[in-house]
C-alpha positions as CSV (number, residue, x, y, z in Angstrom):
1,M,93.1,102.5,96.7
2,Y,96.0,100.1,96.6
3,L,97.7,101.1,99.9
4,T,95.6,100.1,102.9
5,T,96.6,100.1,106.5
6,E,96.4,96.3,106.5
7,K,98.6,96.0,103.4
8,I,101.1,98.4,104.8
9,G,101.4,96.5,108.1
10,N,101.8,93.1,106.3
11,G,104.1,94.6,103.7
12,R,106.5,96.0,106.3
13,R,107.2,92.5,107.5
14,Q,107.7,91.1,104.1
15,F,109.0,93.7,101.7
16,V,111.2,96.3,103.4
17,R,114.7,95.6,102.4
18,N,118.1,97.0,103.2
19,I,119.1,98.7,99.9
20,G,122.8,99.1,100.8
21,L,123.1,95.4,101.7
22,D,121.4,94.4,98.4
23,I,123.8,96.5,96.4
24,I,126.8,95.1,98.2
25,L,125.6,91.5,97.8
26,T,124.8,92.1,94.1
27,I,128.3,93.3,93.5
28,F,130.0,90.6,95.5
29,T,127.9,87.8,93.7
30,C,128.5,89.4,90.3
31,G,124.8,90.2,89.9
32,I,123.3,86.9,91.0
33,W,121.8,88.4,94.2
34,N,119.9,90.8,92.0
35,F,117.7,87.9,90.8
36,F,116.5,87.6,94.4
37,V,116.0,91.3,94.6
38,Q,114.0,91.3,91.4
39,Y,111.9,88.4,92.7
40,R,111.1,90.2,95.9
41,Q,110.2,93.4,94.1
42,M,107.8,91.5,91.8
43,E,106.2,89.9,94.8
44,A,105.8,93.3,96.5
45,V,104.2,95.0,93.5
46,N,101.9,92.0,92.9
47,Y,100.9,92.2,96.6
48,F,100.0,95.9,96.5
49,L,98.3,95.7,93.1
50,G,96.2,92.8,94.3
51,E,96.9,90.9,91.1
52,N,99.5,88.5,89.8
53,R,100.9,90.7,87.1
54,Y,104.6,89.9,87.5
55,H,106.0,86.4,87.2
56,F,109.7,85.8,87.9
57,V,110.0,82.7,85.6
58,N,108.3,84.5,82.7
59,W,110.6,87.5,83.2
60,L,113.7,85.3,83.3
61,I,112.7,83.4,80.1
62,F,111.7,86.6,78.2
63,C,115.0,88.3,79.3
64,L,117.0,85.3,78.0
65,L,115.0,85.0,74.7
66,T,115.4,88.8,74.0
67,C,119.0,89.1,75.2
68,G,117.9,91.4,78.0
69,L,115.7,93.8,76.0
70,Y,112.6,92.6,77.9
71,H,114.2,93.8,81.1
72,L,114.0,97.4,79.8
73,Y,110.2,97.0,79.3
74,H,109.9,95.3,82.7
75,E,111.6,98.1,84.6
76,Y,109.5,100.8,82.9
77,R,106.3,98.9,83.6
78,M,107.2,98.2,87.2
79,S,108.0,101.9,87.7
80,Q,104.6,102.9,86.3
81,D,102.9,100.4,88.6
82,L,104.8,101.8,91.6
83,Q,103.4,105.2,90.7
84,K,99.9,103.7,90.4
85,I,100.2,102.1,93.8
86,D,101.3,105.3,95.5
87,P,100.4,108.5,93.5
88,S,102.4,110.6,96.0
89,L,105.5,109.5,94.1
90,S,105.5,112.8,92.4
91,E,108.4,112.1,90.1
92,I,106.5,112.3,86.9
93,H,109.3,111.0,84.8
94,M,110.3,108.2,87.1
95,P,109.5,105.4,84.6
96,L,111.5,107.1,81.9
97,V,114.5,107.7,84.2
98,H,114.4,104.1,85.3
99,L,114.2,103.0,81.7
100,L,117.3,105.1,80.7
101,L,119.3,103.9,83.7
102,T,118.6,100.3,82.8
103,F,119.4,101.0,79.1
104,F,122.8,102.4,80.1
105,G,123.6,99.3,82.2
106,L,122.7,100.8,85.6
107,S,119.8,98.5,86.4
108,I,121.3,98.0,89.9
109,I,120.5,101.7,90.5
110,T,117.0,101.3,89.1
111,D,116.4,98.4,91.4
112,A,117.7,100.4,94.4
113,L,115.4,103.3,93.5
114,Q,112.4,101.0,93.1
115,Q,113.2,99.4,96.4
116,S,113.5,102.8,98.0
117,H,110.0,103.7,96.7
118,I,108.7,100.4,98.1
119,N,110.3,101.1,101.5
120,Q,108.9,104.7,101.5
121,M,105.4,103.4,100.7
122,L,105.7,101.2,103.8
123,G,106.9,104.1,106.0
124,H,110.5,102.9,106.2
125,N,112.8,105.7,105.0
126,E,116.2,104.3,106.0
127,L,118.6,102.5,103.7
């Protein structure tokens, strides 16, 4: 079981984010803020999985080397891991939907949905 009471308590202090504010800051900074959002989401998923699966620097290098194609894989895999962490995320096609949103240039929406799932896992349902 990935979600324990202790992890949820610690996670609330570290990983609950204001999704609306993240979207606004990402738009105003022309996407630069999204690097910070991505970093925090990687830390949250690593924390709940109990392993160091996601590395920001590796993600950034692979995204640059593949002209962004690696990001498609990354978003799909992160969505799968979010479902693994909390099986109550009953959206069976969530990873595929996130992959398609990212493919069509809407990765900001994918990140917002993923953060929403992280917030829900931590019992915080507000934007």
